[in-house]
Steps between C-alpha positions, in 0.01 A plus 500: 500500500327641806629856506713548808276286719651176636348170389450227758530154347352186660650170385337158507798336667780613728797303372833461678801683361635303205168331417369551146146560374354435158136534603507782754186715517479851644234768535527877537290813458579787262339842488454491121370232266746330267454272202631159602766469228633851561520437875694177443744685274537784752573267791744285305675808366564624853584169669822312557577232241438225756130595508247478218124559503302275265155659522280746688125512548242687703370319808220568752582732789482213748762292316827439684782305334589322823176461693277422200721210390364150563800295381869543427725266305875479562767300318837410646763396245798278584775443243679167524852604415675829440412768247608866486183573300257339744647582838321835531158337473552154650664323792801309374517155656825339393391142558221308329208436732220240478157651441295230676570636853409848374166371367427321827570812706290719270198271539497561876442871445151495347199653678479733799821481703661683791849593377644625829807279453579634154459877517672796660387526861309825552352501855204722414400277208245261649367336183760289322256283309497493119281304260715331235331430165805379307829353622715310253850459363559496124807342343600714202833382363775664705241666722270382777228756566271520802156645430280605790169686496320617813252752631780676690869464578711565809842663502776257391245216470576382146876536545496297824284230344727472196823505700378229735360282220836516325661382825268200482587435136875496562457262795563722800142465620214256442152570368366391839719756677375768260140405581572500874646851483185615321274342762701628799422866420819605674625852418852391599502189280822435310408566138711608203430814301572498128657810337263779400597525134346165401151614602256672266145627541328365189133590528247675720133397471197713582138396547 
């Protein structure tokens, strides 16, 4: 596709190992011009089966898939029960859980928040504030799905939020304790990290 020259690809999101993406965006530069459909076919024909490109288009030189993004939407899927078909893409929770505590926790996450208590502690990372535009749980039959949209995300943030909210739902923690952990901004706070495979990058928005 680019002769023998290497192609450097910039992704919109750096997901943890095991996390899925349905709406990942990436940009790269090629030395020759391709028709969009032919480039899609060429990439898909040379990629592993776990990866599929939906579309390609030309963008301005200053565009960057990561730094030009203004919002990202993630979904985290929990399956209430056991299913060999669903376990690769959802967190199996064997017991039924009430959704009201999940809704109450999610409502505390709206707006600009310092998430020091809920992300991986990286000493050189000074800014741990994110602006949350959407935070809600959806009850979909055997699934409960957490949807969260923000201007940026910190490493392990969504997984730690989900894992700790589930602890609240099953009665090991109260909503008030969840809120206190959030307000304490303690990098050593005791939070619970959900498995990676239930998380999915759904959409990246650009201005």
